[in-house]
C-alpha positions as CSV (number, residue, x, y, z in Angstrom):
1,M,96.4,160.9,134.7
2,N,98.5,164.0,135.7
3,R,100.0,166.0,132.9
4,P,103.7,167.1,133.2
5,E,104.3,170.7,133.8
6,A,105.3,172.8,130.8
7,A,108.4,175.0,130.9
8,P,107.5,178.7,131.5
9,A,108.5,179.7,128.0
10,L,106.1,177.2,126.5
11,A,103.2,177.4,128.9
12,S,99.9,178.4,127.5
13,S,97.6,181.0,129.2
14,A,94.7,180.1,126.9
15,P,91.5,179.0,128.8
16,A,90.6,175.3,128.6
17,T,87.6,176.2,126.3
18,A,89.9,178.0,123.7
19,P,90.3,176.3,120.3
20,A,93.0,173.6,120.7
21,D,96.0,173.4,118.4
22,L,99.4,171.7,118.8
23,V,101.0,174.8,120.1
24,R,98.6,174.9,123.0
25,L,98.9,171.2,123.6
26,R,102.8,171.2,123.5
27,L,104.7,170.1,126.5
28,A,108.3,171.4,126.9
29,T,109.7,168.0,127.9
30,E,113.5,167.9,128.3
31,P,114.6,165.4,125.6
32,L,117.0,162.5,126.1
33,T,120.3,162.0,124.3
34,P,121.1,158.7,122.5
35,D,123.8,157.8,125.1
36,T,121.5,158.3,128.1
37,T,121.5,155.0,130.0
38,V,118.4,152.8,130.5
39,L,118.7,153.3,134.3
40,D,118.8,157.1,133.9
41,V,115.7,157.0,131.7
42,A,113.8,154.8,134.2
43,Q,114.6,157.4,136.9
44,R,113.3,160.1,134.6
45,F,110.0,158.3,134.3
46,L,109.7,158.2,138.1
47,E,109.8,162.0,138.3
48,A,106.4,163.7,139.0
49,R,106.8,166.1,136.0
50,H,106.8,163.0,133.7
51,A,104.0,161.1,135.4
52,G,101.6,161.7,132.5
53,L,103.9,160.8,129.7
54,L,103.8,157.5,127.9
55,S,107.2,158.0,126.3
56,L,110.2,160.4,126.3
57,P,111.8,161.8,123.1
58,V,115.4,161.1,122.1
59,V,117.2,163.8,120.0
60,D,120.7,164.3,118.6
61,A,123.1,167.2,119.2
62,D,121.4,169.2,116.5
63,A,117.9,168.8,118.2
64,R,116.7,166.4,115.5
65,P,114.4,163.7,116.8
66,L,115.9,160.2,116.7
67,G,113.2,158.2,118.4
68,V,111.1,157.7,121.6
69,I,111.4,155.4,124.5
70,S,108.2,154.1,126.0
71,R,107.8,153.4,129.7
72,Y,106.1,150.2,128.8
73,E,109.2,149.1,126.9
74,L,111.3,149.8,130.0
75,M,108.8,147.9,132.1
76,S,109.1,144.9,129.9
77,V,112.9,145.0,130.1
78,F,113.0,145.3,133.9
79,L,110.4,142.5,134.3
80,Q,112.9,140.1,132.6
81,P,115.2,138.0,134.8
82,F,118.2,140.1,135.5
83,G,116.8,142.8,133.2
84,R,118.2,145.7,135.3
85,E,121.7,144.2,135.4
86,L,121.7,143.2,131.7
87,F,120.3,146.5,130.2
88,G,120.7,149.1,132.9
89,R,124.0,150.5,131.7
90,R,123.2,150.3,128.0
91,P,122.4,153.5,126.0
92,I,118.7,154.1,125.5
93,S,119.3,154.1,121.7
94,A,119.5,150.3,121.9
95,L,115.8,150.1,123.1
96,M,114.2,153.2,121.6
97,N,111.6,153.2,118.8
98,P,113.6,154.7,115.9
99,D,110.4,155.5,114.0
100,P,108.3,157.8,116.2
101,L,105.4,160.0,115.0
102,V,106.9,163.5,114.4
103,L,104.5,166.4,113.8
104,S,105.1,170.1,113.0
105,L,103.8,172.6,115.5
106,T,101.7,174.1,112.6
107,T,99.9,170.8,112.0
108,P,96.1,171.3,112.4
109,I,94.4,169.2,115.0
110,D,92.3,167.3,112.6
111,E,95.3,166.3,110.5
112,A,97.2,165.4,113.7
113,A,94.4,163.1,114.7
114,R,94.5,161.4,111.3
115,A,98.2,160.9,111.6
116,I,97.9,159.5,115.1
117,A,95.2,157.0,113.9
118,A,97.5,155.9,111.1
119,K,100.8,155.7,113.0
120,I,100.2,155.0,116.6
121,A,99.5,151.3,117.5
122,S,96.7,150.1,119.8
123,P,97.0,150.0,122.7
124,I,98.6,153.4,122.8
125,T,102.2,153.1,124.2
126,D,103.9,156.2,122.7
127,D,103.2,159.9,122.6
128,F,104.4,162.0,119.6
129,V,107.3,164.4,119.0
130,L,106.7,168.1,118.0
131,V,109.2,170.0,115.8
132,D,109.5,173.5,114.4
133,E,112.0,175.1,112.0
134,R,114.8,174.7,114.6
135,G,114.2,171.0,115.4
136,Y,112.8,169.5,118.5
137,A,110.0,171.7,120.0
138,G,108.3,169.5,122.6
139,T,106.2,166.5,123.3
140,G,102.5,166.0,122.5
141,L,100.1,163.7,124.3
142,V,97.9,161.5,122.2
143,L,95.1,161.8,124.7
144,D,95.2,165.6,124.6
145,V,94.7,165.5,120.8
146,L,91.9,163.0,121.1
147,R,90.2,165.2,123.7
148,A,90.6,168.3,121.5
149,V,89.1,166.5,118.6
150,E,86.2,165.3,120.7
151,D,85.6,168.9,121.9
152,R,85.7,170.1,118.3
153,L,83.3,167.4,117.1
154,G,81.0,168.3,119.9
155,E,81.0,171.9,118.9
156,R,80.5,171.0,115.2
157,G,77.6,168.8,116.3
158,R,76.0,171.7,118.1
159,E,76.6,173.9,115.0
160,L,74.8,171.2,112.9
161,E,71.9,171.2,115.3
162,R,71.6,175.0,115.1
163,A,71.9,174.8,111.3
164,Y,69.2,172.1,111.2
165,A,66.9,174.1,113.4
166,H,67.4,177.2,111.2
167,L,66.8,175.1,108.0
168,K,63.7,173.6,109.6
169,S,62.4,177.1,110.4
170,S,63.2,178.3,106.9
171,Q,61.5,175.2,105.4
172,L,58.3,175.9,107.4
173,Q,58.3,179.5,106.3
174,L,58.8,178.4,102.6
175,V,55.8,176.0,102.9
176,Q,53.7,178.8,104.5
177,S,54.7,181.3,101.8
178,E,53.8,178.9,99.0
179,K,50.4,178.3,100.7
180,M,49.7,182.0,101.0
181,A,50.9,182.5,97.3
182,S,48.4,179.9,96.2
183,L,45.6,181.5,98.2
184,G,46.6,184.9,96.9
185,Q,46.0,183.8,93.3
186,M,42.5,182.8,94.3
187,V,41.5,185.9,96.3
188,A,39.6,187.6,93.5
189,G,37.5,184.5,92.9
190,L,36.9,183.9,96.5
191,V,35.7,187.4,97.0
192,H,33.2,186.7,94.3
193,E,32.2,183.5,96.0
194,I,31.5,185.4,99.2
195,N,29.7,188.3,97.4
196,T,27.2,186.0,95.8
197,P,25.6,184.7,99.0
198,L,26.2,188.0,100.6
199,G,24.1,189.7,97.9
200,Y,21.0,187.6,98.4
201,V,21.5,187.7,102.2
202,R,21.3,191.5,101.9
203,N,18.3,191.4,99.6
204,N,16.5,189.0,101.9
205,V,17.2,191.2,104.9
206,E,15.8,194.3,103.1
207,M,12.7,192.4,102.1
208,T,12.2,191.1,105.6
209,R,12.7,194.6,107.1
210,A,10.1,196.1,104.7
211,A,7.6,193.3,105.4
212,L,8.1,193.7,109.2
213,G,7.7,197.5,108.9
214,D,4.3,197.2,107.2
215,A,3.2,194.6,109.8
216,A,4.3,197.0,112.6
217,R,2.2,199.8,111.2
218,L,-0.8,197.6,110.8
219,L,-0.4,196.4,114.4
220,A,-0.2,200.0,115.7
221,A,-3.5,200.9,113.8
222,Q,-5.2,197.9,115.2
223,E,-4.2,198.8,118.7
224,A,-5.6,202.3,118.3
225,L,-8.9,200.9,117.0
226,I,-9.1,198.5,119.9
227,G,-8.5,201.4,122.3
228,A,-11.3,203.4,120.7
229,L,-13.7,200.5,120.9
230,T,-12.9,199.7,124.6
231,G,-12.9,203.3,125.7
232,T,-9.2,203.4,126.6
233,A,-8.3,205.6,123.7
234,E,-7.9,209.4,123.9
235,P,-11.2,211.4,123.5
236,G,-11.9,212.5,120.0
237,D,-10.6,209.3,118.3
238,D,-12.9,208.6,115.4
239,V,-13.7,204.8,115.2
240,E,-14.6,205.1,111.5
241,Q,-11.3,206.8,110.7
242,L,-9.4,204.2,112.6
243,L,-11.2,201.4,110.8
244,A,-10.3,203.0,107.5
245,Q,-6.6,203.2,108.6
246,V,-6.6,199.5,109.6
247,D,-8.2,198.5,106.3
248,E,-5.8,200.7,104.3
249,R,-2.7,199.3,106.0
250,R,-4.0,195.7,105.9
251,T,-4.5,195.9,102.1
252,S,-1.0,197.5,101.7
253,I,0.7,194.5,103.2
254,D,2.1,192.0,100.8
255,A,0.6,188.8,102.2
256,A,2.8,186.7,100.0
257,A,5.9,188.4,101.5
258,L,4.6,187.6,105.0
259,D,3.9,184.0,104.1
260,D,7.4,183.7,102.6
261,L,9.1,185.3,105.6
262,G,10.1,182.0,107.0
263,A,11.5,180.9,103.7
264,L,13.4,184.2,103.3
265,L,15.0,183.7,106.7
266,D,15.9,180.1,105.9
267,D,17.5,181.3,102.7
268,T,19.4,184.0,104.6
269,L,20.7,181.5,107.1
270,H,21.9,179.3,104.2
271,G,23.8,182.2,102.6
272,V,25.4,183.0,105.9
273,G,26.3,179.4,106.3
274,Q,28.0,179.4,102.9
275,I,30.0,182.5,103.8
276,G,31.0,180.9,107.1
277,D,32.1,177.7,105.3
278,L,34.3,179.7,102.9
279,V,35.8,181.7,105.8
280,A,36.4,178.6,107.8
281,N,38.1,176.8,104.9
282,L,40.3,179.9,104.2
283,K,41.2,179.9,107.9
284,D,42.2,176.2,107.7
285,F,44.4,176.8,104.7
286,S,46.1,180.0,105.8
287,R,46.8,179.0,109.4
288,L,50.3,178.0,110.5
289,D,50.5,174.2,110.9
290,Q,50.0,172.8,114.3
291,A,52.7,170.5,115.7
292,G,52.1,166.8,115.7
293,L,49.6,164.6,114.0
294,Q,45.9,164.2,114.4
295,K,43.1,162.0,113.0
296,A,41.5,163.5,109.9
297,D,38.8,162.4,107.5
298,V,40.3,162.5,104.0
299,N,36.9,163.0,102.3
300,R,36.2,166.1,104.4
301,L,39.7,167.5,103.4
302,V,38.8,166.9,99.8
303,E,35.4,168.7,100.2
304,S,37.2,171.6,101.9
305,A,39.7,171.9,99.0
306,L,36.8,171.7,96.4
307,K,35.0,174.6,98.2
308,I,38.1,176.8,98.0
309,T,38.7,176.1,94.3
310,Q,35.0,176.0,93.3
311,H,35.1,179.5,91.7
312,I,37.9,178.4,89.4
313,V,36.0,175.3,88.1
314,R,32.7,177.2,87.9
315,K,34.3,180.0,85.9
316,R,35.8,177.5,83.5
317,G,32.6,175.5,83.3
318,I,34.4,172.4,84.7
319,T,32.4,169.5,86.0
320,V,33.8,168.2,89.3
321,V,33.1,164.7,90.6
322,H,34.0,163.6,94.1
323,E,33.9,159.8,94.3
324,A,34.2,159.5,98.1
325,G,35.2,156.0,99.1
326,D,34.7,154.4,102.5
327,V,38.1,155.3,104.0
328,P,39.2,155.4,107.6
329,P,40.6,158.5,109.3
330,I,44.4,158.9,108.8
331,D,47.1,160.3,111.0
332,C,48.2,163.5,109.3
333,A,48.7,167.3,109.6
334,P,45.4,168.3,108.0
335,A,46.5,171.8,106.9
336,Q,49.4,170.2,105.0
337,I,47.3,167.6,103.3
338,N,44.8,170.5,102.5
339,Q,47.7,172.3,100.8
340,V,48.5,169.3,98.7
341,L,44.9,168.9,97.6
342,L,44.5,172.6,96.9
343,N,47.6,172.5,94.6
344,L,46.5,169.4,92.7
345,I,42.9,170.5,92.1
346,G,44.0,174.0,91.2
347,N,46.5,172.7,88.7
348,A,44.0,170.4,87.2
349,A,41.5,173.2,86.7
350,Q,44.2,175.4,85.1
351,A,45.2,172.6,82.7
352,I,41.7,172.4,81.2
353,E,41.2,174.8,78.3
354,H,38.1,173.4,76.6
355,E,34.4,173.4,77.3
356,R,33.9,169.8,78.4
357,G,36.3,170.0,81.3
358,R,36.0,167.3,84.0
359,I,37.9,166.7,87.2
360,V,37.5,163.5,89.2
361,V,38.7,163.3,92.8
362,R,38.5,159.7,94.0
363,T,39.4,158.2,97.5
364,Q,39.7,154.6,98.5
365,A,41.4,152.4,101.0
366,L,44.0,149.9,100.0
367,D,45.8,147.7,102.5
368,Q,47.2,150.1,105.1
369,R,46.9,153.2,102.9
370,V,44.4,155.7,101.7
371,L,44.6,156.6,98.1
372,I,43.6,160.0,96.7
373,V,43.4,160.3,92.9
374,V,43.0,163.7,91.2
375,E,42.3,163.2,87.5
376,D,41.6,165.8,84.7
377,N,41.0,165.7,81.0
378,G,43.1,168.8,80.3
379,K,46.0,169.4,78.0
380,G,48.3,167.0,79.8
381,I,52.1,167.2,80.4
382,A,54.8,166.8,77.8
383,A,57.0,163.7,78.2
384,D,60.2,165.8,78.4
385,V,58.6,167.9,81.2
386,L,57.0,165.2,83.3
387,P,60.3,164.1,85.1
388,R,60.9,167.7,86.3
389,I,57.5,168.7,87.7
390,F,58.5,168.0,91.3
391,D,61.7,170.0,91.0
392,P,61.8,173.2,93.1
393,F,61.2,176.4,91.1
394,F,60.3,174.5,87.9
395,T,57.1,175.8,86.3
396,T,55.6,175.9,82.8
397,K,53.2,178.7,83.8
398,P,53.7,182.3,82.6
399,V,55.8,184.6,84.8
400,G,53.7,185.8,87.7
401,Q,51.3,182.9,87.6
402,G,53.3,180.3,89.4
403,T,56.2,180.0,91.9
404,G,57.4,176.6,90.8
405,M,57.2,175.4,94.4
406,G,53.6,174.0,94.6
407,L,54.3,170.4,93.4
408,A,57.8,170.4,95.0
409,I,56.3,171.2,98.4
410,S,53.4,168.8,97.9
411,H,56.0,166.0,97.1
412,Q,57.9,167.0,100.3
413,I,54.7,167.0,102.5
414,V,53.5,163.6,101.2
415,G,57.0,162.1,101.7
416,A,57.2,163.5,105.2
417,H,53.9,161.7,106.0
418,G,55.5,158.4,104.9
419,G,53.5,158.4,101.7
420,A,54.1,158.7,98.0
421,I,52.9,160.8,95.1
422,R,52.9,159.6,91.5
423,V,51.9,161.2,88.2
424,A,50.8,159.8,84.8
425,S,50.0,162.1,81.8
426,R,49.3,162.0,78.1
427,P,49.4,165.3,76.1
428,G,46.0,166.2,74.9
429,A,44.2,163.6,77.0
430,G,44.8,164.6,80.6
431,T,46.8,164.0,83.8
432,R,46.3,161.7,86.8
433,F,48.0,162.3,90.2
434,L,47.9,159.5,92.8
435,V,48.7,160.3,96.5
436,A,49.1,157.3,98.8
437,L,49.1,158.1,102.6
438,P,49.5,155.6,105.4
439,I,46.5,155.2,107.7
440,E,48.7,155.1,110.8
441,A,51.7,157.4,111.1
442,R,55.2,155.8,111.4
443,G,56.9,159.1,112.3
444,G,56.5,162.8,112.5
445,T,56.0,165.2,109.6
446,A,58.4,167.7,108.3
């Protein structure tokens, strides 16, 4: 559809991609007067400059809009038998729509679109009239407004996509920050956990080095004696003196240490393995989450979380029981589920303030879900606090000991996996958290 040319005074030089408003969309269409004949109006519609218009405006001598005449209304008249002869000489005021849509040039595009939707009938047969403080100011095409709104909606959609991407990035950074904050609170204990096996590894290595040094000196003395007996030694070597050296060095060797050398090395390897496990678990918890899902053994995730938190439970004298059920692998982001477990087990340990502390972590399969229960016999949660524990930034811990985001992020992670997390607690008796995760993923994670 060709758009009529605007008068030079009203033409817009703005590029097509500029923000659209009614001033830019205005067409300087020459209006009709009420006494313009039907035949003259029909001739007007045939002109090239009016080819894109659905209707022409009708104004009075003071430039006030009186109505519009639609080309479709004229067509219906001329299609009647003797329509041209009966109506051709009549004034257009007899056929015009006396109630057109009139909008001010200052009307925002969105408001204009709402007015068009409320006023213009379907199918669209009329355009609308534009006015300013002096009266008639031009014609506006309904389709131009619709295109402008469509462009604006497209841009807003792109803005929403950019905002969503930024929010997603911020959300991931928040989850990672909370994870690092949780690990930061455990660093001192984890250093102790590493120092313990490192200490006996060092001791074993020193004992092994001492035993090997004595054995090396005995071997050297024996080689010298053999050389003297076989005649390959340097002249002047005293066999009796060499025998005395061999006997002396043999008696100085701790036979028990040599016999235990294998056990020392096994113990050393065990200590190195413990250090390696701690470092590997720390790496799993601190890494940025990988995109997508993978199959993971929930019981292994629980064991990993227990190793990270073992210094807390050991320091508090807490007994930890892992009742590992026969559960199938689940589709999940392992680092995220690790974070949930770390938070629940760490909170359970911190809630226990007596000497008979006990934490039970239980796993089992039920229907198409894997259930993880973390239960403690700590101080419990007050009834008025319980409904708020998953709220962001809510915490009952002293300042500096909690961010208030651990349970909120855990709730978000479980929900993003298509699962659910529930809590039951009784003050003075303990708390039980239940995490239910689908075995097969139904969608991506957050």
